C-alpha positions in Angstrom: -24.8 122.9 134.7 -25.4 120.5 137.6 -23.6 120.5 140.9 -22.9 116.8 141.8 -20.6 114.2 143.0 -17.8 115.0 145.5 -18.9 118.5 146.2 -22.6 117.6 146.4 -21.7 115.1 149.1 -20.0 117.8 151.1 -23.0 120.1 150.8 -25.5 117.5 151.9 -23.6 117.3 155.2 -24.8 120.9 155.9 -28.6 120.6 156.6 -31.0 123.4 155.8 -28.4 125.2 153.6 -27.5 122.8 150.7 -30.6 123.6 148.6 -29.6 127.3 148.3 -25.9 126.5 147.7 -26.8 123.9 145.1 -28.6 126.6 143.1 -26.0 129.3 143.5 -22.5 127.7 143.3 -20.7 127.7 139.9 -17.3 126.5 139.0 -14.4 129.0 139.5 -12.9 129.0 136.0 -10.8 132.1 136.3 -7.7 130.2 137.5 -8.0 127.5 134.8 -4.9 127.2 132.6 -5.4 123.6 131.3 -8.4 121.7 130.0 -8.0 117.9 130.0 -10.3 116.2 127.6 -11.3 112.5 127.2 -12.2 111.8 123.6 -14.8 109.1 123.0 -18.1 110.1 124.8 -16.7 113.4 125.8 -14.9 115.5 123.1 -16.4 113.4 120.3 -20.1 113.0 119.8 -21.6 109.6 119.0 -20.8 110.1 115.3 -17.1 110.4 116.4 -17.0 114.0 115.4 -15.9 117.2 117.1 -18.9 119.6 116.8 -18.3 123.1 115.3 -19.2 124.7 118.7 -16.6 122.5 120.5 -13.9 123.2 117.9 -14.5 127.0 118.2 -14.3 126.7 122.0 -11.0 124.9 121.9 -9.6 127.4 119.4 -10.5 130.3 121.7 -9.0 128.6 124.7 -5.7 128.3 122.9 -5.8 132.0 121.9 -6.2 132.8 125.6 -3.1 130.8 126.5 -5.1 127.9 128.0 -3.8 124.4 127.2 -6.2 121.8 125.8 -4.8 118.3 126.6 -6.2 115.1 125.0 -6.4 112.2 127.5 -7.6 109.1 125.8 -7.6 105.3 125.8 -6.9 105.5 122.0 -3.5 105.1 120.5 -1.5 108.1 119.3 -2.2 107.0 115.7 -6.0 107.0 116.3 -6.1 110.3 118.1 -3.7 112.1 115.7 -6.3 113.2 113.1 -8.3 115.0 115.9 -5.2 116.6 117.4 -4.3 118.0 114.0 -7.9 119.2 113.3 -7.7 121.2 116.5 -4.2 122.5 115.9 -3.0 121.2 119.3 0.7 121.4 120.2 0.4 120.3 123.8 1.6 116.8 124.9 -1.1 114.1 124.4 -1.9 111.3 126.7 -2.8 108.0 125.0 -3.6 104.4 126.1 -5.2 105.6 129.3 -2.0 107.1 130.4 0.5 104.4 129.4 2.1 106.8 126.9 2.7 110.5 126.7 3.7 111.9 123.3 5.1 115.3 122.5 2.5 117.3 120.7 5.0 119.0 118.4 7.6 116.4 117.6 5.7 113.2 118.1 8.5 112.0 120.4 7.5 109.4 123.0 8.0 111.1 126.4 6.7 108.3 128.6 6.0 104.6 128.0 4.8 102.1 130.6 4.1 98.7 129.0 2.3 95.8 130.6 4.5 93.1 132.1 4.8 90.0 129.9 3.6 87.8 132.8 0.3 89.8 133.0 0.0 89.8 129.2 0.4 86.1 128.9 -2.2 85.4 131.5 -4.7 87.8 129.8 -4.0 86.1 126.5 -4.4 82.5 127.7 -7.6 83.4 129.6 -9.1 84.9 126.4 -8.2 81.8 124.4 -9.7 79.5 126.9 -12.9 81.5 127.3 -13.2 82.4 123.6 -13.0 86.1 124.3 -11.8 88.5 121.6 -8.4 89.8 122.8 -6.3 92.4 121.1 -3.2 94.4 121.9 -1.2 97.5 121.0 2.5 97.1 120.4 4.7 99.9 119.0 1.7 101.8 117.9 0.1 98.9 115.9 -3.1 97.1 116.8 -2.8 93.3 116.8 -5.2 90.4 117.1 -5.0 86.7 116.3 -7.9 86.5 113.9 -10.7 88.7 112.5 -14.0 88.5 114.4 -17.1 90.7 114.6 -15.6 92.2 117.7 -12.4 93.2 116.0 -14.4 94.8 113.1 -16.6 96.6 115.7 -13.5 98.1 117.4 -11.7 99.0 114.2 -14.8 101.0 113.2 -15.0 102.6 116.6 -11.5 104.1 116.4 -11.1 104.2 112.6 -8.0 102.2 112.8 -7.1 98.9 111.1 -5.5 96.1 113.0 -3.1 93.3 111.9 -3.4 89.6 112.4 -0.5 87.9 114.2 0.3 84.8 116.2 0.9 86.3 119.7 3.1 83.3 120.5 5.6 84.5 117.8 6.2 87.8 119.7 9.0 87.8 122.2 9.0 89.8 124.3 5.3 90.9 124.1 5.8 94.4 125.5 2.2 95.4 125.0 1.3 99.0 125.7 -2.3 98.0 126.3 -4.5 94.9 125.9 -8.2 94.7 125.5 -11.1 92.3 125.6 -14.1 93.2 123.4 -17.5 91.6 124.1 -20.7 91.6 126.1 -20.5 93.5 129.4 -21.8 90.7 131.5 -19.2 88.3 130.2 -16.4 90.9 130.6 -17.4 91.6 134.2 -16.5 87.9 135.1 -13.2 88.2 133.2 -12.4 91.4 135.1 -12.7 89.6 138.4 -10.6 86.7 137.2 -7.8 88.9 135.9 -7.7 91.0 139.0 -7.5 87.9 141.2 -4.6 86.5 139.2 -2.5 89.5 138.2 -4.2 92.5 139.8 -1.1 93.4 141.8 0.7 94.4 138.6 -2.2 95.2 136.2 -4.7 98.0 136.0 -8.1 96.7 134.8 -10.9 99.0 133.8 -13.8 99.5 131.4 -13.6 102.4 128.9 -17.1 101.5 127.9 -19.5 98.6 128.4 -17.9 96.6 125.6 -14.3 97.3 126.1 -12.3 95.9 129.1 -8.8 97.3 129.1 -5.5 96.2 130.7 -2.5 98.4 131.4 0.4 98.4 133.8 -0.6 99.0 137.4 1.4 102.2 137.4 -0.8 103.7 134.7 -3.8 106.0 135.0 -5.1 109.1 133.2 -4.7 111.0 136.5 -1.0 110.1 136.9 -0.3 111.0 133.3 -2.1 114.3 133.7 0.1 115.2 136.6 3.2 114.5 134.4 1.9 116.7 131.6 1.0 119.5 134.0 4.5 119.4 135.4 5.9 119.7 131.9 3.7 122.8 131.4 4.7 124.3 134.7 1.1 124.0 136.1 -0.5 122.6 139.2 -3.6 120.4 139.3 -5.6 123.2 140.8 -5.1 125.1 137.5 -6.7 122.2 135.5 -10.2 121.2 134.7 -11.0 117.7 133.3 -13.9 116.2 131.4 -14.8 112.5 131.1 -17.6 109.9 130.8 -16.1 106.5 131.4 -14.8 104.7 134.5 -11.3 105.0 133.2 -11.8 108.8 133.5 -12.3 108.7 137.3 -8.6 109.2 138.2 -8.5 112.1 135.7 -11.5 113.9 137.3 -10.2 113.3 140.8 -6.7 114.6 139.9 -7.8 117.9 138.3 -8.8 120.9 140.4 -12.3 120.6 138.8 -13.7 117.3 137.6 -16.6 117.4 135.2 -18.7 114.3 134.2 -20.7 114.4 130.9 -24.4 113.9 131.2 -24.0 110.6 129.4 -21.4 109.4 131.9 -21.8 106.4 134.1 -23.1 106.9 137.6 -19.7 106.1 139.2 -18.1 108.9 137.1 -20.8 111.4 138.1 -20.2 110.5 141.8 -16.5 111.2 141.4 -17.0 114.5 139.6 -17.6 118.0 141.0 -20.0 119.0 138.2 -22.0 117.5 135.4 -21.9 119.1 131.9 -24.5 118.5 129.1 -23.9 115.4 127.0 -21.3 114.8 124.3 -24.1 115.1 121.7 -25.2 118.5 123.1 -21.9 120.5 122.9 -21.3 119.7 126.6 -17.7 121.0 126.8 -18.4 124.2 124.9 -21.5 125.0 127.0 -19.8 124.3 130.3 -16.7 126.4 129.4 -18.8 129.2 127.9 -17.4 131.8 130.4 -13.9 130.9 129.0 -14.6 130.4 125.3 -17.9 132.1 124.6 -18.0 135.0 122.1 
């Protein structure tokens, strides 16, 4: 367990004492009633599996009355098999916070689609620059043609998309749009989109190859606040785990924010602690005081 990020910055402001504190401080897990979990790169290992140790940990948390909450950029359809494997009944957060779905009934509790103006700009930019663009609408993944990037993404989330002429859709009402491609190219596209429609559009990387677009009102942190309210809990009673830049609002909202060892540097700076990697049972090891035998 590593003390890092926000709290480490505070400690470094106290000369001659921070080395001792760094070694001694541990997270206060006694007050935790909810555990918010990003999926890819956090809950799932690189083989897109939940390890046995992590599954046991989450099962034990539930037996103690602690709520595991899935918080992901995936669609509900793509996260559902993992939710069912864990036996979760809590609300789930999908599309980086654009949707909240009841964990028992599957009823849509919150939906914040992109504006059509933003969607049309993102679509036309991708066509002009020959960038692979795809979108989620009513739970279905759409793109205009099959490309290596679309096949890569389908394999990543184990979900098949459908080909459609986006101009045939009216209104678009996309829950989320994405560019898939090389990071260096996507960085330039990010700046262009922000300059044009940044006032109404949230733009973020979920990993180096995926640039995602949602409504400006959307973030994992805001969605976590909504779910915690439904459960009658405060942010101080929640701990959150993540690895991607889209997880930063999540870690900043929870009482304790934990970056995975495989997380980006910006995520580690935003977190209070760092856990072992997603390939090394990071969640289970960090939460051992709560879910250990």
